[in-house]
C-alpha positions in Angstrom: 0.0 0.0 0.0 1.2 3.5 -0.8 1.3 6.4 1.7 -1.1 9.3 1.1 0.4 11.9 -1.2 1.5 15.2 0.4 -0.5 18.1 -0.8 1.4 21.4 -0.4 -1.6 23.7 -0.9 -3.8 21.7 1.4 -1.1 21.9 4.1 -0.8 25.6 3.7 -4.5 26.4 3.4 -6.0 23.6 5.6 -7.6 26.2 7.9 -9.1 28.2 5.0 -10.6 25.0 3.5 -12.2 24.4 6.9 -13.4 28.0 6.9 -15.0 27.6 3.5 -16.7 24.3 4.5 -17.8 25.3 8.0 -17.8 29.1 8.2 -20.4 29.1 11.1 -18.2 26.9 13.2 -15.1 29.0 12.6 -17.0 32.2 13.4 -18.5 30.6 16.6 -15.1 29.6 18.0 -13.6 33.0 17.0 -16.5 34.8 18.7 -16.1 32.9 21.9 -12.4 33.4 21.8 -12.9 37.1 21.7 -15.3 36.9 24.6 -12.8 34.7 26.5 -9.9 37.1 25.9 -12.1 40.1 26.8 -13.1 38.5 30.2 -9.5 37.5 31.1 -7.8 40.8 30.1 -10.8 42.9 31.2 -10.5 41.4 34.7 -6.7 42.1 34.7 -7.2 45.7 33.5 -9.9 46.2 36.2 -7.4 45.3 38.9 -4.5 47.3 37.4 -6.5 50.4 36.4 -6.7 52.0 39.9 -2.9 51.9 40.1 -2.3 53.4 36.7 -4.9 56.0 37.3 -3.1 57.0 40.4 0.2 57.1 38.6 -1.2 59.2 35.7 -3.0 61.5 38.1 0.3 62.1 40.1 2.2 62.8 36.9 -0.5 65.2 35.7 -0.1 67.2 38.9 3.6 67.5 38.4 4.5 64.9 41.1 6.3 61.6 41.0 5.0 58.2 42.2 6.5 57.1 45.5 6.9 53.7 47.1 3.9 54.2 49.3 1.7 54.5 46.2 3.1 51.2 44.8 2.8 49.4 48.1 -0.8 50.6 48.5 -1.8 48.9 45.2 0.6 45.9 45.4 -2.2 43.4 45.9 -4.2 44.6 42.9 -1.0 44.8 40.8 -0.1 41.2 41.6 -3.7 40.1 41.0 -3.9 41.8 37.7 -0.5 40.4 36.5 -1.4 36.9 37.7 -4.8 36.9 35.9 -3.1 38.3 32.7 -0.4 35.6 32.7 -2.1 32.5 34.0 -5.5 33.4 32.6 -4.0 34.3 29.2 -2.1 30.9 29.0 -5.3 29.1 30.0 -7.3 31.0 27.3 -4.7 30.0 24.7 -4.9 26.4 25.7 -8.7 26.3 25.6 -8.7 28.0 22.2 -6.0 25.6 20.9 -8.2 22.6 21.9 -11.3 24.1 20.2 -9.5 24.8 17.0 -7.7 21.4 16.8 -11.0 19.5 17.5 -12.5 21.3 14.5 -9.5 20.9 12.2 -8.7 17.3 13.0 -11.9 15.7 14.1 -14.5 18.0 12.6 -16.0 18.6 16.0 -17.2 21.7 17.8 -18.3 21.2 21.4 -22.0 22.0 22.0 -22.8 25.5 23.3 -19.6 27.2 24.4 -16.9 25.5 22.3 -14.2 25.6 25.0 -13.7 22.7 27.4 -11.1 21.8 30.1 -11.0 18.1 29.6 -8.8 15.3 28.3 -7.9 17.0 25.0 -6.7 20.1 26.9 -4.7 18.1 29.4 -2.9 16.3 26.7 -2.3 19.5 24.9 -0.9 21.0 28.1 1.4 18.1 28.5 2.7 18.4 24.9 3.1 22.1 25.1 5.0 21.9 28.4 7.3 19.2 27.1 8.1 21.2 24.0 8.8 24.3 26.2 11.1 22.2 28.5 12.9 20.7 25.5 13.4 24.3 24.1 14.9 25.5 27.4 17.2 22.5 27.7 18.2 22.7 24.0 19.1 26.4 24.1 20.7 26.0 27.5 23.1 23.4 26.1 23.6 25.5 23.0 24.5 28.6 25.0 27.0 26.6 27.0 28.6 25.2 23.8 28.7 28.7 22.2 30.3 30.3 25.3 32.8 27.5 26.0 35.3 28.2 23.2 35.6 31.8 24.2 36.1 30.9 27.9 38.7 28.3 26.9 40.5 30.8 24.6 40.7 33.5 27.3 41.8 30.9 29.9 44.6 29.9 27.6 46.0 33.4 27.6 43.6 35.2 25.3 45.9 35.3 22.2 44.4 36.9 19.1 44.4 33.8 17.0 42.8 31.7 19.7 40.1 34.3 20.3 39.3 34.6 16.6 39.3 30.8 16.3 36.9 30.5 19.3 34.6 33.1 17.8 34.5 31.2 14.5 33.7 27.9 16.4 31.0 29.6 18.4 29.4 31.0 15.2 29.4 27.6 13.6 27.9 26.0 16.6 25.2 28.7 16.7 24.3 28.2 13.0 24.3 24.4 13.4 22.1 24.7 16.5 19.6 27.0 14.6 19.4 24.5 11.8 18.8 21.6 14.2 16.2 23.5 16.1 14.3 24.4 13.0 14.3 20.7 11.9 13.2 19.5 15.4 10.5 22.3 15.6 9.0 21.2 12.2 9.1 17.5 13.1 7.4 18.1 16.5 4.9 20.7 15.1 2.1 18.1 14.5 2.3 16.7 18.0 -0.5 18.8 19.5 -2.8 18.1 16.6 -2.0 14.4 16.7 -2.7 14.3 20.4 -6.2 15.7 19.8 -6.9 13.7 16.6 -5.9 10.4 18.2 -7.3 11.2 21.6 -4.1 10.1 23.3 -0.8 11.8 24.3 1.4 11.8 21.2 4.8 13.3 21.1 7.5 11.3 19.4 4.9 9.9 17.1 5.2 13.3 15.3 8.6 12.1 13.9 6.9 9.3 12.1 4.1 11.5 10.8 6.7 14.0 9.3 8.9 11.3 7.8 9.9 12.2 4.3 7.9 15.5 4.3 10.1 17.7 6.6 11.5 19.8 3.8 7.9 20.3 2.4 6.7 21.4 5.8 9.6 23.8 6.0 8.4 25.4 2.8 4.8 25.3 4.2 5.7 27.3 7.2 7.8 29.7 5.2 4.7 30.4 3.1 2.5 30.7 6.2 4.9 33.3 7.6 4.7 35.2 4.4 0.9 35.1 4.5 1.1 36.4 8.1 3.4 39.3 7.2 1.2 40.3 4.3 -1.9 40.2 6.6 -0.1 42.1 9.3 0.8 44.8 6.8 -2.8 45.2 5.7 -4.1 45.2 9.3 -1.4 47.8 10.2 -2.4 50.1 7.4 -6.1 49.8 8.3 -5.2 50.6 12.0 -3.0 53.5 11.1 -5.7 55.1 8.9 -8.2 54.7 11.7 -5.9 56.2 14.3 -5.1 59.2 12.0 -8.8 59.8 11.5 -9.4 59.6 15.2 -6.4 61.8 16.1 -6.9 64.5 13.5 -8.5 66.9 16.0 -5.9 66.1 18.6 -3.0 66.7 16.2 -4.5 70.1 15.2 -5.0 71.1 18.9 -1.5 70.0 19.9 0.2 71.7 17.0 -1.5 75.0 18.0 0.1 75.0 21.4 3.2 77.0 22.1 6.4 75.3 23.1 6.5 75.0 26.9 2.7 75.2 27.3 1.2 74.4 30.7 1.1 70.6 31.2 -2.4 70.9 32.6 -3.6 72.3 29.2 -1.9 69.3 27.4 -3.6 66.8 29.7 -6.9 68.6 29.4 -6.7 68.3 25.6 -5.8 64.6 25.8 -8.6 63.9 28.3 -11.1 65.7 26.2 -10.0 63.9 23.0 -9.9 60.4 24.5 -13.3 60.7 26.1 -15.2 61.5 22.9 -17.5 58.8 21.6 -15.9 58.9 18.2 -12.4 58.4 19.7 -13.6 55.5 21.8 -15.3 53.9 18.9 -12.2 54.3 16.7 -9.9 52.9 19.3 -12.4 50.0 19.8 -12.2 49.3 16.0 -8.4 49.3 16.1 -8.4 46.8 19.0 -11.1 44.6 17.5 -9.2 44.4 14.1 -6.1 43.4 15.9 -7.8 40.7 18.1 -9.7 39.2 15.1 -6.5 39.1 13.1 -4.6 37.4 15.9 -7.3 34.8 16.5 -7.6 33.9 12.8 -3.8 33.7 12.6 -3.6 31.4 15.6 -6.2 29.1 13.9 -4.4 29.3 10.6 -1.1 28.4 12.2 -2.6 25.2 13.6 -3.6 24.2 10.0 -0.3 22.5 8.8 0.0 20.4 11.9 -3.6 19.4 11.7 -3.2 18.5 8.1 -0.2 16.2 8.9 -2.2 14.6 11.8 -5.1 13.8 9.4 -2.8 12.6 6.7 -1.0 10.3 9.1 -4.3 8.9 10.4 -5.2 8.0 6.8 -1.8 6.4 6.2 -2.3 2.6 6.0 1.4 2.1 6.9 1.3 4.1 10.1 0.6 0.9 12.2 -0.5 2.8 15.3 -4.2 1.8 15.8 -5.2 5.4 15.2 -9.0 6.1 15.2 -10.2 6.6 11.7 -9.5 10.1 10.4 -12.6 12.1 9.4 -11.2 13.0 6.1 -12.2 11.2 3.0 -9.0 12.4 1.4 -5.9 13.8 3.0 -5.9 16.5 0.4 -9.1 17.9 1.8 -10.3 19.0 5.2 -12.6 16.6 7.0 -16.0 16.2 5.6 -18.9 17.6 7.6 -20.8 14.8 9.4 
């Protein structure tokens, strides 16, 4: 039996093929991800805002924040930072689980699409293991890069020895980067495979990427290019919106004399940023950025999901994988 053919375009655009087939499901997950991010970072902002309001108020009056001010708000600061970090990571995990269920199993949980169950626990394990391996890998690489220089200086620091150690360090750094890219590509399908197979899968990703690592490298290069192009478009849209919102502010600030009273400046800023039009404009900027980020997260999961589905359809994989929902590995799973 032959292995399923690798489809470059399907690997790159796997998410978009799912979007075309199930736009309602994609929109539903994205909507709830916006709500989830809003709740997490809104709660963090609510705790941090009193501190920042105090700081800005003190600066507006020409004063400087003191230690007593920081100590007075230390509990809210720690609470806000904790919610932003831990809550943000949890939100990413829940979103990753929802997207990979859709991409690999063609499933969307009833009601709110986020769950904290077996899929998420397996994903957490895979993500933590990848993070630990990254830390260990780059820790070893750092030691190997620094070692030649230390040895050269310990031997007297002669010019030739120092230059030789620098060359060795550079070669080690380049080789490490190449190895890291290869390992990152070969491990990229591990999260999607863990969700698709409903079991913790890590080293199995090496088997799934066998003979297609170079193709996947090109897939991720194209994905990065798509991201950069999208980021440029979003950035231009945001800049135009900001310029329209700030037109009155720019005119008012340019009319001020150099060395104007800071109270006047703060008054103009306060008036500008409390206008409904300004608030709506800033809301549009933030909304565009959030939607773009969410869609890119889902898009970035696409290649790994494609490899997971392709591997599940491989009659030579020999891993008792539950049947993949795709009728063809060149296409996204068919809707059931």
